[in-house]
C-alpha positions as CSV (number, residue, x, y, z in Angstrom):
1,X,6.1,5.4,-35.6
2,X,4.1,2.2,-32.8
3,X,5.0,-1.3,-33.6
4,X,3.7,-3.3,-36.0
5,X,2.2,-7.2,-35.0
6,X,5.5,-8.6,-37.1
7,X,7.1,-7.0,-35.4
8,X,6.3,-7.7,-32.0
9,X,6.2,-11.3,-33.1
10,X,10.2,-11.2,-34.1
11,X,10.9,-9.9,-30.5
12,X,8.6,-12.1,-28.6
13,X,9.9,-15.3,-30.8
14,X,13.5,-13.7,-30.1
15,X,13.1,-13.7,-26.2
16,X,11.6,-17.4,-26.2
17,X,14.9,-18.2,-28.3
18,X,17.0,-16.6,-25.7
19,X,15.8,-17.4,-22.8
20,X,13.5,-20.8,-22.8
21,X,10.1,-20.6,-22.2
22,X,11.0,-22.0,-18.5
23,X,13.3,-18.9,-17.7
24,X,9.9,-16.8,-19.1
25,X,7.3,-18.7,-17.0
26,X,9.2,-18.5,-14.0
27,X,10.0,-14.7,-14.5
28,X,6.3,-13.8,-14.5
29,X,5.9,-16.0,-11.3
30,X,8.3,-14.1,-9.5
31,X,6.4,-10.8,-11.0
32,X,3.3,-12.3,-9.6
33,X,5.3,-13.3,-6.5
34,X,6.6,-9.6,-5.8
35,X,2.8,-7.4,-6.7
36,X,0.9,-10.0,-4.6
37,X,3.6,-8.9,-1.6
38,X,3.8,-5.8,-2.6
39,X,0.0,-5.9,-1.9
40,X,0.5,-7.6,1.1
41,X,2.9,-5.0,2.3
42,X,0.5,-1.5,1.6
43,X,-2.6,-3.5,2.7
44,X,-0.5,-4.1,6.0
45,X,0.9,-0.4,6.0
46,X,-2.9,0.7,5.7
47,X,-4.4,-1.7,8.4
48,X,-2.2,0.2,10.7
49,X,-1.7,3.6,10.2
50,X,-5.2,3.4,11.0
51,X,-5.4,1.7,13.7
52,X,-2.4,4.5,15.1
53,X,-5.3,7.1,14.0
54,X,-7.8,5.6,16.1
55,X,-5.1,5.6,18.7
56,X,-4.7,9.1,18.3
57,X,-7.8,11.0,17.9
58,X,-9.5,9.1,21.0
59,X,-6.3,11.0,23.2
60,X,-7.0,13.8,22.2
61,X,-10.2,13.7,22.2
62,X,-9.5,12.6,25.7
63,X,-7.4,15.5,27.1
64,X,-9.7,18.0,25.4
65,X,-12.5,17.1,27.2
66,X,-10.4,16.7,30.5
67,X,-8.5,20.3,29.9
68,X,-12.8,21.8,28.6
69,X,-14.1,20.3,32.1
70,X,-12.0,22.3,34.7
71,X,-12.2,26.5,33.3
72,X,-15.9,25.4,33.5
73,X,-15.5,24.6,36.5
74,X,-13.5,26.9,37.4
75,X,-15.6,29.7,36.0
76,X,-18.9,28.4,37.3
77,X,-17.8,28.4,41.3
78,X,-16.8,32.5,40.7
């Protein structure tokens, strides 16, 4: 059974009475700061992972090219 609007209103009034408007607004501000910090951290992690992936792929391509060339030259020389 879903709560009615009247029940939600009673809960909101009780929260305001218990914590006061100042505490609730501080809490919401802290939650907003936490969300922003989380998003910033996730963006930094994605940038770091992307940079590492780019470095790894370049290294692998470079090593693969060097490994293939000498084998090809050795076959041509034979």
